[in-house]
Backbone as ProteinMPNN parsed JSONL, in Angstrom:
{"seq_chain_A": "MADVSTASVDTARRLILASKVNGTPVFNGKRERIGEVDDLAIGKRDGKVAFAILSFGGFLGIGETYHPIPWSILNYNTDLNGYVVSLNKEQLRAAPSYSKDELADVGNMDERLRDSLDSYYGPLGATPIW", "coords_chain_A": {"N_chain_A": [[168.219, 14.235, -183.13], [165.686, 12.518, -181.431], [165.813, 9.474, -179.497], [163.865, 6.606, -180.241], [161.752, 5.052, -178.109], [161.218, 1.661, -176.945], [158.576, 1.335, -176.136], [157.189, 3.296, -177.614], [157.61, 2.36, -180.184], [156.261, -0.092, -180.065], [153.656, 0.912, -179.713], [153.301, 2.248, -182.141], [153.257, 0.091, -183.872], [150.888, -1.097, -183.2], [148.974, 0.554, -184.154], [146.977, 1.624, -186.934], [146.068, 3.163, -189.984], [142.714, 3.941, -190.828], [142.109, 3.886, -193.535], [143.87, 2.003, -194.484], [142.917, -0.322, -193.449], [140.624, -0.94, -194.843], [139.789, -3.26, -197.298], [141.341, -5.245, -196.243], [141.784, -8.711, -195.826], [139.457, -11.088, -194.381], [139.336, -13.903, -192.365], [138.097, -17.183, -191.463], [138.143, -19.406, -188.589], [139.352, -21.647, -189.676], [141.186, -20.705, -191.369], [140.183, -19.973, -193.821], [139.412, -17.735, -196.341], [136.853, -15.437, -195.899], [135.827, -13.044, -196.639], [136.23, -9.454, -196.901], [137.349, -6.434, -195.272], [135.3, -3.77, -195.771], [134.648, -1.263, -194.846], [134.722, 0.91, -191.935], [132.963, 1.495, -188.889], [132.96, 4.139, -186.8], [132.899, 5.542, -183.563], [131.7, 8.793, -183.177], [132.111, 10.463, -180.975], [133.692, 9.049, -179.062], [135.694, 7.92, -180.568], [136.209, 5.242, -180.923], [136.41, 2.15, -182.707], [133.484, 0.727, -183.677], [132.367, -1.301, -185.295], [133.397, -3.388, -188.035], [132.677, -3.25, -191.465], [131.994, -5.942, -193.26], [132.501, -7.172, -196.454], [131.01, -9.584, -198.519], [130.785, -12.342, -200.648], [129.385, -12.238, -203.99], [130.442, -10.761, -207.15], [132.73, -8.679, -208.593], [131.507, -6.553, -207.258], [128.803, -7.009, -207.645], [125.95, -8.446, -206.296], [127.047, -8.577, -203.813], [127.097, -8.802, -200.254], [126.788, -6.95, -197.208], [128.085, -6.985, -194.045], [127.876, -5.855, -190.83], [130.29, -6.31, -188.437], [131.081, -6.762, -185.107], [133.854, -5.017, -183.885], [135.219, -6.013, -181.724], [135.305, -8.786, -181.974], [137.033, -9.384, -183.975], [140.245, -10.465, -184.747], [143.558, -9.636, -185.326], [145.783, -11.323, -187.438], [149.067, -11.816, -187.908], [150.45, -13.643, -189.517], [148.63, -14.229, -191.517], [148.16, -11.757, -192.507], [145.736, -10.508, -192.102], [142.393, -10.329, -190.712], [140.94, -12.493, -188.266], [138.006, -14.217, -187.567], [135.551, -15.776, -185.524], [133.602, -17.088, -187.158], [131.911, -19.171, -189.454], [131.306, -19.662, -192.991], [128.561, -20.191, -193.283], [127.48, -19.194, -190.895], [128.091, -16.526, -191.276], [126.547, -15.948, -193.543], [124.045, -16.134, -192.34], [124.107, -14.033, -190.593], [123.195, -10.665, -189.574], [122.679, -8.581, -192.356], [123.137, -5.911, -194.721], [122.253, -3.514, -197.232], [124.463, -1.476, -199.217], [123.428, 1.097, -199.34], [121.718, 1.183, -197.086], [123.613, 1.068, -195.052], [124.95, 3.422, -195.415], [123.927, 5.442, -193.884], [124.704, 4.932, -191.251], [124.894, 6.136, -188.757], [122.34, 6.683, -187.948], [121.08, 4.338, -187.227], [118.4, 2.309, -186.185], [116.827, 1.116, -183.087], [116.011, -1.566, -183.433], [117.773, -2.561, -185.36], [120.222, -2.246, -184.007], [119.727, -3.978, -181.862], [119.518, -6.407, -183.252], [122.133, -6.837, -184.166], [123.549, -6.94, -181.726], [122.268, -9.131, -180.459], [122.852, -11.224, -182.203], [125.682, -11.345, -182.338], [126.497, -11.26, -179.688], [126.473, -13.831, -178.289], [128.802, -14.792, -179.392], [130.8, -13.614, -178.087], [131.04, -10.909, -178.405], [131.055, -7.59, -177.207], [128.416, -5.332, -176.311], [127.861, -2.804, -178.736], [126.742, -0.357, -178.564]], "CA_chain_A": [[167.021, 13.45, -183.237], [165.446, 11.766, -180.204], [165.69, 8.028, -179.618], [162.511, 6.076, -180.151], [161.736, 4.001, -177.092], [160.511, 0.436, -177.298], [157.144, 1.546, -175.923], [156.591, 4.034, -178.726], [157.634, 1.479, -181.353], [155.147, -1.011, -179.881], [152.435, 1.655, -179.956], [153.199, 2.49, -183.573], [152.91, -1.167, -184.533], [149.502, -1.44, -182.879], [148.085, 1.499, -184.807], [146.864, 1.555, -188.391], [145.116, 4.113, -190.541], [141.472, 3.308, -191.273], [142.175, 3.677, -194.982], [144.647, 0.788, -194.754], [142.136, -1.472, -193.004], [139.714, -1.271, -195.94], [140.379, -4.206, -198.231], [142.057, -6.301, -195.521], [141.009, -9.95, -195.832], [138.943, -11.654, -193.14], [139.374, -15.36, -192.424], [137.465, -17.886, -190.356], [139.095, -20.146, -187.765], [140.045, -22.657, -190.492], [142.057, -19.929, -192.256], [139.527, -19.787, -195.113], [139.019, -16.342, -196.55], [135.395, -15.325, -195.973], [135.447, -11.711, -197.108], [137.217, -8.42, -196.623], [136.829, -5.235, -194.624], [134.894, -2.759, -196.747], [134.612, 0.039, -194.181], [134.676, 0.873, -190.475], [132.042, 2.412, -188.221], [133.731, 4.69, -185.683], [132.144, 6.453, -182.713], [132.068, 10.202, -183.377], [132.537, 11.096, -179.729], [134.763, 8.345, -178.337], [136.742, 7.537, -181.507], [136.422, 3.788, -180.937], [135.814, 1.412, -183.813], [132.366, -0.082, -183.197], [132.371, -2.513, -186.082], [133.906, -3.39, -189.399], [131.702, -3.695, -192.454], [132.604, -7.021, -194.027], [131.834, -7.489, -197.715], [131.012, -11.031, -198.646], [130.093, -12.866, -201.816], [129.291, -11.383, -205.167], [131.541, -10.717, -208.106], [132.903, -7.308, -209.092], [130.558, -5.663, -206.594], [127.419, -7.395, -207.916], [125.493, -9.511, -205.425], [127.795, -8.55, -202.565], [126.355, -8.429, -199.058], [127.606, -6.204, -196.256], [127.796, -7.442, -192.688], [128.585, -5.184, -189.732], [130.818, -7.276, -187.473], [131.701, -6.036, -183.984], [135.319, -4.955, -183.907], [135.76, -6.787, -180.602], [135.481, -10.213, -182.273], [138.049, -9.52, -185.012], [141.607, -10.562, -184.226], [144.517, -9.537, -186.414], [146.751, -12.416, -187.511], [150.187, -11.336, -188.722], [150.81, -14.655, -190.514], [147.67, -14.142, -192.615], [147.996, -10.353, -192.897], [144.303, -10.279, -192.14], [141.646, -10.527, -189.471], [140.31, -13.79, -188.075], [136.767, -14.125, -186.811], [135.062, -17.129, -185.222], [132.394, -17.361, -187.936], [132.117, -19.877, -190.715], [130.549, -19.019, -194.067], [127.133, -20.337, -193.022], [127.137, -18.231, -189.852], [128.155, -15.196, -191.877], [125.348, -15.791, -194.383], [122.885, -15.962, -191.459], [124.29, -12.818, -189.789], [122.519, -9.479, -190.116], [123.362, -7.961, -193.495], [122.454, -4.714, -195.187], [122.74, -2.985, -198.5], [125.389, -0.351, -199.099], [122.615, 2.287, -199.065], [121.275, 1.133, -195.689], [124.754, 1.334, -194.18], [125.457, 4.776, -195.652], [123.449, 6.295, -192.798], [124.932, 4.088, -190.085], [124.697, 6.922, -187.541], [120.92, 6.73, -187.582], [120.517, 2.989, -187.105], [117.373, 2.256, -185.155], [117.037, 0.127, -182.015], [115.828, -2.92, -183.955], [119.029, -2.925, -186.0], [121.223, -2.406, -182.938], [119.412, -5.199, -181.128], [119.808, -7.59, -184.068], [123.583, -7.049, -184.147], [123.964, -7.35, -180.385], [121.785, -10.473, -180.13], [123.529, -12.218, -183.031], [127.115, -11.455, -182.041], [126.726, -11.38, -178.249], [126.902, -15.181, -177.919], [130.141, -15.061, -179.924], [131.762, -12.909, -177.258], [131.092, -9.459, -178.693], [130.455, -6.705, -176.224], [127.496, -4.422, -176.977], [128.569, -1.72, -179.391], [126.082, 0.928, -178.308]], "C_chain_A": [[166.911, 12.59, -181.979], [165.38, 10.27, -180.493], [164.229, 7.628, -179.495], [162.541, 4.931, -179.155], [160.978, 2.78, -177.601], [159.014, 0.62, -177.163], [156.516, 2.278, -177.098], [156.611, 3.216, -180.016], [156.478, 0.494, -181.255], [153.826, -0.32, -180.176], [152.244, 1.872, -181.449], [152.779, 1.226, -184.317], [151.476, -1.598, -184.251], [148.517, -0.546, -183.609], [148.1, 1.313, -186.316], [145.856, 2.605, -188.833], [143.884, 3.363, -191.035], [141.511, 3.006, -192.765], [142.955, 2.419, -195.348], [143.917, -0.468, -194.307], [141.183, -1.913, -194.114], [140.428, -2.16, -196.949], [141.148, -5.333, -197.565], [141.202, -7.567, -195.499], [140.58, -10.368, -194.427], [138.828, -13.159, -193.34], [138.559, -15.955, -191.283], [138.54, -18.664, -189.6], [139.868, -21.217, -188.515], [140.973, -22.008, -191.511], [141.508, -19.82, -193.68], [139.103, -18.33, -195.223], [137.505, -16.271, -196.721], [134.933, -13.948, -196.437], [136.581, -10.739, -196.871], [136.543, -7.23, -195.961], [136.547, -4.205, -195.715], [134.947, -1.361, -196.149], [134.623, -0.179, -192.677], [133.618, 1.844, -189.99], [132.722, 2.839, -186.921], [132.854, 5.655, -184.901], [132.622, 7.89, -182.891], [132.649, 10.824, -182.116], [133.704, 10.392, -179.056], [135.9, 7.88, -179.252], [137.016, 6.053, -181.587], [135.755, 3.165, -182.159], [134.72, 0.524, -183.223], [132.311, -1.395, -183.966], [132.997, -2.279, -187.446], [132.766, -3.84, -190.299], [132.423, -4.704, -193.335], [131.816, -7.211, -195.317], [132.052, -8.967, -197.986], [130.243, -11.425, -199.897], [130.11, -11.898, -202.979], [130.523, -11.469, -206.039], [131.58, -9.33, -208.702], [131.845, -6.356, -208.533], [129.097, -6.003, -206.826], [127.06, -8.577, -207.027], [126.214, -9.575, -204.09], [126.865, -8.197, -201.408], [127.327, -7.786, -198.079], [127.134, -6.519, -194.847], [128.574, -6.608, -191.674], [129.002, -6.234, -188.707], [131.491, -6.5, -186.348], [133.226, -6.146, -184.02], [135.919, -5.86, -182.853], [135.93, -8.268, -180.911], [136.443, -10.451, -183.44], [139.423, -9.529, -184.36], [142.582, -10.536, -185.39], [145.542, -10.657, -186.315], [147.869, -11.985, -188.454], [150.615, -12.346, -189.779], [149.903, -14.57, -191.748], [147.577, -12.73, -193.209], [146.518, -10.014, -193.057], [143.684, -10.544, -190.786], [141.03, -11.912, -189.456], [139.099, -13.581, -187.183], [136.226, -15.544, -186.626], [133.712, -17.397, -185.883], [132.769, -18.229, -189.129], [131.222, -19.217, -191.766], [129.04, -19.092, -193.838], [126.674, -19.342, -191.953], [127.152, -16.813, -190.403], [126.934, -14.949, -192.762], [124.112, -15.517, -193.535], [122.955, -14.675, -190.631], [123.517, -11.654, -190.4], [123.35, -8.88, -191.255], [122.494, -6.848, -194.05], [123.013, -4.304, -196.538], [123.702, -1.834, -198.215], [124.621, 0.922, -198.75], [122.144, 2.329, -197.614], [122.409, 1.509, -194.745], [125.314, 2.741, -194.343], [125.049, 5.73, -194.533], [123.564, 5.547, -191.474], [124.693, 4.838, -188.771], [123.265, 6.973, -187.073], [120.279, 5.353, -187.506], [119.52, 2.963, -185.954], [117.65, 1.132, -184.155], [116.925, -1.306, -182.518], [117.126, -3.421, -184.591], [120.125, -3.156, -184.964], [120.989, -3.715, -182.186], [119.755, -6.448, -181.934], [121.304, -7.886, -184.09], [124.043, -7.56, -182.788], [123.505, -8.77, -180.063], [122.482, -11.545, -180.969], [124.974, -12.427, -182.586], [127.432, -11.579, -180.557], [127.17, -12.76, -177.814], [128.289, -15.566, -178.441], [131.213, -14.289, -179.161], [131.869, -11.418, -177.516], [130.445, -8.685, -177.57], [129.505, -5.768, -176.96], [128.231, -3.204, -177.532], [127.901, -0.368, -179.223], [125.872, 1.113, -176.838]], "O_chain_A": [[167.895, 12.011, -181.516], [164.957, 9.846, -181.568], [163.462, 8.232, -178.744], [163.27, 3.956, -179.339], [160.205, 2.858, -178.555], [158.254, 0.115, -177.989], [155.422, 1.919, -177.535], [155.721, 3.364, -180.853], [155.783, 0.26, -182.243], [152.958, -0.905, -180.824], [151.14, 1.699, -181.965], [152.026, 1.297, -185.288], [150.913, -2.393, -185.004], [147.331, -0.867, -183.674], [149.103, 0.898, -186.897], [144.897, 2.893, -188.116], [144.0, 2.274, -191.597], [140.999, 1.977, -193.205], [142.727, 1.834, -196.407], [144.26, -1.567, -194.74], [140.958, -3.107, -194.307], [141.533, -1.85, -197.395], [141.567, -6.277, -198.235], [140.013, -7.5, -195.185], [141.234, -10.055, -193.433], [138.297, -13.629, -194.346], [138.355, -15.307, -190.256], [139.719, -18.583, -189.942], [140.923, -21.655, -188.056], [141.485, -22.677, -192.409], [142.262, -19.602, -194.628], [138.508, -17.771, -194.301], [136.937, -16.952, -197.575], [133.733, -13.731, -196.607], [137.73, -11.129, -196.668], [135.332, -7.039, -196.071], [137.436, -3.822, -196.477], [135.249, -0.391, -196.844], [134.543, -1.312, -192.203], [133.398, 2.891, -190.599], [133.019, 2.013, -186.058], [132.152, 6.483, -185.482], [133.814, 8.169, -182.769], [133.581, 11.625, -182.189], [134.608, 11.047, -178.537], [136.96, 7.486, -178.764], [137.963, 5.638, -182.255], [134.682, 3.591, -182.587], [134.991, -0.326, -182.375], [132.22, -2.469, -183.372], [133.107, -1.154, -187.932], [131.983, -4.715, -189.929], [133.35, -4.356, -194.066], [130.598, -7.391, -195.281], [133.119, -9.522, -197.724], [129.167, -10.891, -200.166], [130.778, -10.865, -202.939], [131.501, -12.145, -205.721], [130.587, -8.853, -209.252], [131.353, -5.472, -209.234], [128.224, -5.347, -206.257], [127.768, -9.583, -207.001], [126.02, -10.516, -203.321], [125.951, -7.387, -201.566], [128.531, -8.043, -198.115], [125.965, -6.349, -194.502], [129.804, -6.65, -191.658], [128.162, -6.96, -188.175], [132.37, -5.676, -186.598], [133.791, -7.23, -184.166], [136.999, -6.417, -183.049], [136.637, -8.958, -180.177], [136.648, -11.594, -183.849], [139.72, -8.687, -183.513], [142.454, -11.318, -186.332], [146.1, -10.911, -185.247], [147.648, -11.811, -189.652], [151.099, -11.95, -190.84], [150.344, -14.807, -192.873], [146.992, -12.532, -194.274], [146.108, -9.338, -194.001], [144.365, -10.933, -189.837], [140.643, -12.443, -190.497], [139.156, -12.867, -186.182], [136.426, -16.406, -187.482], [132.785, -17.88, -185.233], [133.822, -18.04, -189.739], [130.461, -18.304, -191.445], [128.32, -18.15, -194.168], [125.617, -18.724, -192.082], [126.313, -15.992, -190.033], [126.354, -13.864, -192.732], [123.23, -14.762, -193.946], [121.957, -14.275, -190.031], [123.221, -11.654, -191.595], [124.561, -8.7, -191.13], [121.276, -6.842, -193.873], [124.111, -4.705, -196.925], [123.74, -1.296, -197.108], [125.097, 1.736, -197.958], [122.166, 3.385, -196.982], [122.187, 2.195, -193.747], [126.076, 3.204, -193.493], [125.743, 6.71, -194.264], [122.627, 5.534, -190.676], [124.325, 4.22, -187.772], [123.004, 7.278, -185.91], [119.071, 5.216, -187.699], [119.768, 3.525, -184.887], [118.557, 0.319, -184.334], [117.674, -2.174, -182.07], [117.525, -4.567, -184.384], [120.863, -4.138, -185.036], [121.927, -4.463, -181.91], [120.228, -7.437, -181.375], [121.707, -9.048, -184.038], [124.833, -8.501, -182.706], [124.256, -9.538, -179.463], [122.683, -12.662, -180.493], [125.431, -13.564, -182.471], [128.544, -11.971, -180.204], [128.132, -12.884, -177.057], [128.878, -16.546, -177.986], [132.386, -14.304, -179.536], [132.698, -10.738, -176.911], [129.406, -9.084, -177.044], [129.753, -5.436, -178.119], [129.112, -2.646, -176.878], [128.421, 0.65, -179.68], [125.33, 2.135, -176.416]]}, "name": "protein", "num_of_chains": 1, "seq": "MADVSTASVDTARRLILASKVNGTPVFNGKRERIGEVDDLAIGKRDGKVAFAILSFGGFLGIGETYHPIPWSILNYNTDLNGYVVSLNKEQLRAAPSYSKDELADVGNMDERLRDSLDSYYGPLGATPIW"}
């Protein structure tokens, strides 16, 4: 059996299966839980995660809202075992949100939707996702 180099161990620790990301909690800068990752939107051609779909609010799936958040503004925190984003609950409520049905066809999002995400999250340091 071959030895595993430090570089390959580091690489393995940086990778995660998309299925394991779903359900991961998301916290704001004050370490308050503001939601969880419901799904990921991944580029078909480049394989890059464009954004995480954050579920927020509701109870047992009723009244929940879904917010696409650019992957570039999520930071994994090992102490919290979750992602931290520089949004508070009020900013999240004001962020673009969509129903589960609207997001089901994420590949066909129109320019207006793309522009709304880019204009809302751009000032928070997100790079354009399209």
